DSSP file (Angstrom, degrees, kcal/mol; ACC not computed):
  #  RESIDUE AA STRUCTURE BP1 BP2  ACC     N-H-->O    O-->H-N    N-H-->O    O-->H-N    TCO  KAPPA ALPHA  PHI   PSI    X-CA   Y-CA   Z-CA
    1    1 A M              0   0    0      0, 0.0     5,-0.1     0, 0.0     3,-0.0   0.000 360.0 360.0 360.0 142.8  180.4  188.2   91.0
    2    2 A N    >>  -     0   0    0      1,-0.2     3,-1.7     2,-0.1     4,-0.6  -0.567 360.0-143.7 -70.1 123.8  180.7  189.0   87.3
    3    3 A P  T 34 S+     0   0    0      0, 0.0    -1,-0.2     0, 0.0     3,-0.1   0.705  95.7  66.4 -64.5 -15.2  181.7  185.7   85.6
    4    4 A A  T 34 S+     0   0    0      1,-0.2    -2,-0.1     3,-0.0     3,-0.0   0.678 105.9  41.7 -82.2  -7.8  183.9  187.5   83.2
    5    5 A T  T <4 S+     0   0    0     -3,-1.7     2,-1.6     1,-0.1    -1,-0.2   0.444  89.1  95.4-105.0  -1.1  186.2  188.5   86.0
    6    6 A N     <  +     0   0    0     -4,-0.6    -1,-0.1     1,-0.2     0, 0.0  -0.617  40.9 146.6 -86.0  84.2  186.1  185.2   87.8
    7    7 A T        -     0   0    0     -2,-1.6    -1,-0.2     1,-0.4    -3,-0.0   0.221  61.0-100.1-107.1  14.1  189.3  183.9   86.2
    8    8 A G  S    S+     0   0    0     -3,-0.1    -1,-0.4     2,-0.0     0, 0.0  -0.571  79.3   1.4  99.8-168.2  190.5  181.8   89.3
    9    9 A P  S    S-     0   0    0      0, 0.0     2,-0.3     0, 0.0     3,-0.0  -0.249  72.8-134.0 -61.4 142.9  193.1  182.6   91.9
   10   10 A L        -     0   0    0      1,-0.1     3,-0.1     2,-0.0    -2,-0.0  -0.723   7.3-129.6 -98.4 146.8  194.6  186.1   91.5
   11   11 A D  S    S-     0   0    0     -2,-0.3     2,-0.3     1,-0.1    -1,-0.1   0.917  75.7 -30.6 -59.4 -49.2  198.3  186.8   91.7
   12   12 A D  S  > S-     0   0    0     -3,-0.0     4,-1.7     1,-0.0     3,-0.4  -0.895  71.0 -76.9-163.9 179.3  198.2  189.6   94.2
   13   13 A D  H  > S+     0   0    0     -2,-0.3     4,-2.6     1,-0.2     5,-0.1   0.801 121.9  60.1 -68.1 -25.4  196.2  192.6   95.6
   14   14 A T  H  > S+     0   0    0      2,-0.2     4,-2.0     1,-0.2    -1,-0.2   0.852 105.3  48.6 -69.3 -31.7  197.1  194.8   92.6
   15   15 A T  H  > S+     0   0    0     -3,-0.4     4,-2.1     2,-0.2    -2,-0.2   0.893 112.7  47.0 -68.6 -45.4  195.4  192.3   90.3
   16   16 A D  H  X S+     0   0    0     -4,-1.7     4,-2.6     2,-0.2    -2,-0.2   0.914 114.8  46.9 -64.6 -42.3  192.3  192.2   92.5
   17   17 A L  H  X S+     0   0    0     -4,-2.6     4,-2.7     1,-0.2     5,-0.3   0.922 110.2  53.7 -66.6 -43.0  192.3  196.2   92.7
   18   18 A H  H  X S+     0   0    0     -4,-2.0     4,-1.9    50,-0.2    -1,-0.2   0.897 112.1  44.4 -58.7 -46.5  192.8  196.4   88.9
   19   19 A L  H  X S+     0   0    0     -4,-2.1     4,-2.4     2,-0.2    -1,-0.2   0.924 113.4  50.3 -60.8 -49.6  189.8  194.1   88.4
   20   20 A A  H  X S+     0   0    0     -4,-2.6     4,-2.3     1,-0.2     5,-0.3   0.928 113.2  43.6 -58.6 -48.0  187.6  195.9   90.9
   21   21 A V  H  X S+     0   0    0     -4,-2.7     4,-2.0     1,-0.2    -1,-0.2   0.862 114.0  51.1 -72.1 -34.3  188.3  199.4   89.5
   22   22 A G  H  X S+     0   0    0     -4,-1.9     4,-2.4    -5,-0.3    -1,-0.2   0.863 109.6  50.7 -73.3 -33.3  187.9  198.3   85.9
   23   23 A L  H  X S+     0   0    0     -4,-2.4     4,-2.5     2,-0.2    -2,-0.2   0.898 112.2  46.1 -65.7 -44.7  184.5  196.6   86.9
   24   24 A V  H  X S+     0   0    0     -4,-2.3     4,-2.4     2,-0.2     5,-0.2   0.913 114.0  48.8 -66.5 -42.6  183.1  199.8   88.6
   25   25 A E  H  X S+     0   0    0     -4,-2.0     4,-2.1    -5,-0.3    -2,-0.2   0.957 111.8  49.3 -71.6 -39.4  184.3  202.0   85.6
   26   26 A D  H  X S+     0   0    0     -4,-2.4     4,-1.4     1,-0.2    -1,-0.2   0.951 112.7  49.3 -62.7 -46.5  182.7  199.5   83.0
   27   27 A W  H  < S+     0   0    0     -4,-2.5     4,-0.4     1,-0.2    -1,-0.2   0.883 110.3  48.4 -65.5 -32.7  179.4  199.6   85.1
   28   28 A L  H >< S+     0   0    0     -4,-2.4     3,-0.6     1,-0.2    -1,-0.2   0.863 108.0  54.1 -67.0 -37.2  179.3  203.3   85.2
   29   29 A L  H 3< S+     0   0    0     -4,-2.1    -1,-0.2    -5,-0.2    -2,-0.2   0.760 117.7  38.1 -63.6 -26.3  179.9  203.6   81.5
   30   30 A H  T 3< S+     0   0    0     -4,-1.4    -1,-0.2    -5,-0.2    -2,-0.2   0.352  90.0 115.9-104.5   0.2  177.0  201.3   80.9
   31   31 A A  S <  S-     0   0    0     -3,-0.6    -3,-0.0    -4,-0.4     2,-0.0  -0.398  71.4-102.8 -76.5 152.6  174.7  202.6   83.6
   32   32 A S     >  -     0   0    0      1,-0.1     4,-2.1    -2,-0.1     5,-0.2  -0.257  28.0-110.1 -71.3 161.0  171.4  204.2   82.6
   33   33 A D  H  > S+     0   0    0      1,-0.2     4,-1.9     2,-0.2     5,-0.2   0.829 119.5  54.4 -62.9 -34.1  170.9  208.0   82.7
   34   34 A E  H  > S+     0   0    0      1,-0.2     4,-2.6     2,-0.2    -1,-0.2   0.921 107.9  47.3 -67.7 -42.5  168.6  207.5   85.7
   35   35 A T  H  > S+     0   0    0      1,-0.2     4,-2.4     2,-0.2    -2,-0.2   0.890 113.7  47.5 -66.8 -37.7  171.1  205.6   87.7
   36   36 A L  H  X S+     0   0    0     -4,-2.1     4,-2.5     2,-0.2    -1,-0.2   0.852 110.7  53.3 -71.1 -31.2  173.9  208.2   86.9
   37   37 A D  H  X S+     0   0    0     -4,-1.9     4,-2.7    -5,-0.2     5,-0.2   0.960 109.7  46.9 -68.6 -46.1  171.4  210.9   87.9
   38   38 A E  H  X S+     0   0    0     -4,-2.6     4,-2.5     2,-0.2    -2,-0.2   0.935 113.6  50.5 -58.4 -45.8  170.7  209.1   91.3
   39   39 A L  H  X S+     0   0    0     -4,-2.4     4,-3.1     1,-0.2    -1,-0.2   0.903 112.1  45.1 -57.6 -42.9  174.5  208.7   91.8
   40   40 A A  H  X>S+     0   0    0     -4,-2.5     4,-2.1     2,-0.2     5,-0.5   0.852 111.8  49.4 -72.1 -36.2  175.2  212.2   91.2
   41   41 A D  H  X5S+     0   0    0     -4,-2.7     4,-1.7     3,-0.2    -1,-0.2   0.904 114.7  49.4 -65.9 -42.6  172.4  213.6   93.3
   42   42 A F  H  <5S+     0   0    0     -4,-2.5    -2,-0.2    -5,-0.2    -3,-0.2   0.931 119.6  34.7 -62.7 -46.8  173.7  211.2   96.1
   43   43 A A  H  <5S+     0   0    0     -4,-3.1    -1,-0.2    -5,-0.2    -2,-0.2   0.709 137.0  16.3 -86.4 -16.6  177.3  212.2   95.9
   44   44 A Y  H  <5S-     0   0    0     -4,-2.1    -3,-0.2     1,-0.2    -2,-0.2   0.501 103.3-112.9-130.9  -8.2  177.1  215.8   95.0
   45   45 A G     << -     0   0    0     -4,-1.7     2,-2.5    -5,-0.5    -1,-0.2  -0.237  60.3 -50.5  92.9 166.7  173.5  216.9   95.8
   46   46 A P  S    S+     0   0    0      0, 0.0     2,-0.3     0, 0.0    -5,-0.1  -0.442  92.7 135.8 -78.3  74.7  171.0  218.0   93.2
   47   47 A T    >   -     0   0    0     -2,-2.5     3,-0.7    -7,-0.2     4,-0.3  -0.760  66.5-119.1-116.5 164.6  173.4  220.4   91.5
   48   48 A R  T 3  S+     0   0    0     -2,-0.3     4,-0.3     1,-0.2     3,-0.2   0.578 110.7  60.0 -79.6 -11.4  174.0  220.9   87.8
   49   49 A H  T 3> S+     0   0    0      1,-0.2     4,-2.3     2,-0.1    -1,-0.2   0.481  75.9  90.5 -97.4  -7.7  177.7  220.0   88.3
   50   50 A G  H <> S+     0   0    0     -3,-0.7     4,-2.4     1,-0.2    -1,-0.2   0.905  86.7  50.8 -66.7 -33.2  177.1  216.6   89.7
   51   51 A H  H  > S+     0   0    0     -4,-0.3     4,-2.5     2,-0.2    -1,-0.2   0.917 107.7  53.3 -65.5 -44.5  177.3  215.0   86.1
   52   52 A D  H  > S+     0   0    0     -4,-0.3     4,-1.9     1,-0.2    -2,-0.2   0.945 109.4  49.6 -53.3 -50.3  180.5  216.7   85.4
   53   53 A Q  H  X S+     0   0    0     -4,-2.3     4,-2.7     1,-0.2    -2,-0.2   0.894 108.4  51.1 -53.6 -47.2  181.9  215.3   88.6
   54   54 A L  H  X S+     0   0    0     -4,-2.4     4,-3.4     1,-0.2     5,-0.3   0.926 106.7  54.1 -68.7 -37.2  180.8  211.8   87.7
   55   55 A R  H  X S+     0   0    0     -4,-2.5     4,-2.6     2,-0.2    -1,-0.2   0.918 108.8  51.3 -48.2 -41.0  182.5  212.1   84.3
   56   56 A W  H  X S+     0   0    0     -4,-1.9     4,-2.9    -5,-0.2    -2,-0.2   0.943 111.2  47.0 -64.7 -44.8  185.7  213.0   86.2
   57   57 A I  H  X S+     0   0    0     -4,-2.7     4,-2.7     1,-0.2     5,-0.2   0.958 110.8  49.9 -56.3 -49.2  185.3  210.0   88.4
   58   58 A I  H  X S+     0   0    0     -4,-3.4     4,-1.7     1,-0.2    -1,-0.2   0.894 114.2  46.6 -66.1 -34.1  184.7  207.6   85.5
   59   59 A D  H  X S+     0   0    0     -4,-2.6     4,-2.3    -5,-0.3    -1,-0.2   0.932 112.2  49.9 -64.5 -39.7  187.8  209.0   83.7
   60   60 A L  H  X S+     0   0    0     -4,-2.9     4,-2.9     1,-0.2    -2,-0.2   0.937 108.3  52.6 -67.7 -40.6  189.8  208.8   86.8
   61   61 A L  H  X S+     0   0    0     -4,-2.7     4,-2.3     1,-0.2    -1,-0.2   0.839 110.3  50.5 -57.9 -34.5  188.7  205.1   87.3
   62   62 A G  H  X S+     0   0    0     -4,-1.7     4,-2.0    -5,-0.2    -1,-0.2   0.913 111.0  46.7 -72.5 -41.1  189.8  204.3   83.8
   63   63 A E  H  X S+     0   0    0     -4,-2.3     4,-2.2     2,-0.2    -2,-0.2   0.923 113.2  49.1 -60.7 -49.7  193.2  205.9   84.3
   64   64 A T  H  X S+     0   0    0     -4,-2.9     4,-1.7    -5,-0.2    -2,-0.2   0.911 109.3  51.3 -55.2 -49.9  193.6  204.1   87.5
   65   65 A A  H  < S+     0   0    0     -4,-2.3     4,-0.5     1,-0.2    -1,-0.2   0.892 109.5  52.2 -59.7 -40.2  192.6  200.7   86.0
   66   66 A A  H >< S+     0   0    0     -4,-2.0     3,-0.8     1,-0.2    -1,-0.2   0.916 110.1  46.6 -56.0 -47.5  195.1  201.3   83.2
   67   67 A R  H 3< S+     0   0    0     -4,-2.2    -1,-0.2     1,-0.2    -2,-0.2   0.731 112.8  50.3 -69.6 -23.7  198.0  202.0   85.7
   68   68 A L  T 3< S+     0   0    0     -4,-1.7   -50,-0.2    -5,-0.2    -1,-0.2   0.471  81.2 125.7 -97.0  -0.9  197.0  198.9   87.8
   69   69 A R  S <  S-     0   0    0     -3,-0.8   -54,-0.1    -4,-0.5    -3,-0.1  -0.330  70.7-112.6 -57.6 132.7  197.0  196.7   84.6
   70   70 A P        -     0   0    0      0, 0.0    -1,-0.1     0, 0.0    -2,-0.1  -0.425  36.0-101.1 -68.5 147.7  199.4  193.8   85.4
   71   71 A P        -     0   0    0      0, 0.0    -3,-0.0     0, 0.0     0, 0.0  -0.307  44.0 -96.5 -65.9 155.4  202.5  193.8   83.3
   72   72 A P        -     0   0    0      0, 0.0     3,-0.1     0, 0.0    -3,-0.0  -0.305  49.5 -95.9 -66.1 154.1  202.5  191.4   80.3
   73   73 A P        -     0   0    0      0, 0.0     3,-0.1     0, 0.0     0, 0.0  -0.284  51.4 -83.2 -67.9 160.6  204.2  188.1   81.0
   74   74 A P        -     0   0    0      0, 0.0     2,-0.1     0, 0.0     0, 0.0  -0.244  50.8-101.9 -59.9 153.4  207.7  187.7   80.0
   75   75 A A        -     0   0    0      1,-0.1     3,-0.1    -3,-0.1     0, 0.0  -0.423  41.3-102.7 -70.0 150.5  208.4  186.7   76.4
   76   76 A A        -     0   0    0      1,-0.1    -1,-0.1    -2,-0.1     0, 0.0  -0.507  43.3-100.4 -66.9 134.2  209.2  183.2   75.8
   77   77 A P        -     0   0    0      0, 0.0     2,-0.4     0, 0.0    -1,-0.1  -0.264  36.6-145.4 -61.2 145.1  212.9  182.6   75.2
   78   78 A T        -     0   0    0     -3,-0.1     2,-0.1     3,-0.0     3,-0.0  -0.855  21.2-104.3-112.1 149.1  213.7  182.2   71.6
   79   79 A T        -     0   0    0     -2,-0.4     2,-0.3     1,-0.1    -1,-0.0  -0.463  40.4-110.5 -70.6 145.7  216.5  179.8   70.3
   80   80 A A        -     0   0    0     -2,-0.1    -1,-0.1     1,-0.1     3,-0.1  -0.588  31.1-113.6 -82.3 130.8  219.7  181.6   69.3
   81   81 A D        -     0   0    0     -2,-0.3    -1,-0.1     1,-0.1    -3,-0.0  -0.460  37.8-106.3 -57.2 134.4  220.3  181.5   65.6
   82   82 A P        -     0   0    0      0, 0.0    -1,-0.1     0, 0.0     3,-0.1  -0.323  42.1 -96.9 -62.2 148.5  223.4  179.4   64.8
   83   83 A E        -     0   0    0      1,-0.1     2,-0.0    -3,-0.1    -3,-0.0  -0.392  47.5-104.0 -65.9 142.6  226.4  181.5   63.8
   84   84 A P        -     0   0    0      0, 0.0     2,-0.1     0, 0.0    -1,-0.1  -0.417  37.1-107.3 -71.0 149.7  226.7  181.7   60.0
   85   85 A S              0   0    0      1,-0.1     0, 0.0    -3,-0.1     0, 0.0  -0.432 360.0 360.0 -72.2 142.0  229.4  179.5   58.4
   86   86 A R              0   0    0     -2,-0.1    -1,-0.1     0, 0.0     0, 0.0   0.430 360.0 360.0 -99.9 360.0  232.4  181.3   57.1
């Protein structure tokens, strides 16, 4: 497991999925050309369109990871300003 994503117990399945999709996207973005060639050949056969399809998949993974990103925690309550003296 990637230690950067091992942040302890996760809140729910959406968080797990967000981390998994983001990790696969990151891996594909940093994969070598040889690895991408092998993946494209495996997924689409040895055609010239395989790399275009891989770019589409990587973009889709990025969009999906962004949609699955957990919402930010609620803002801490602020103390109310006292009413001005009249």
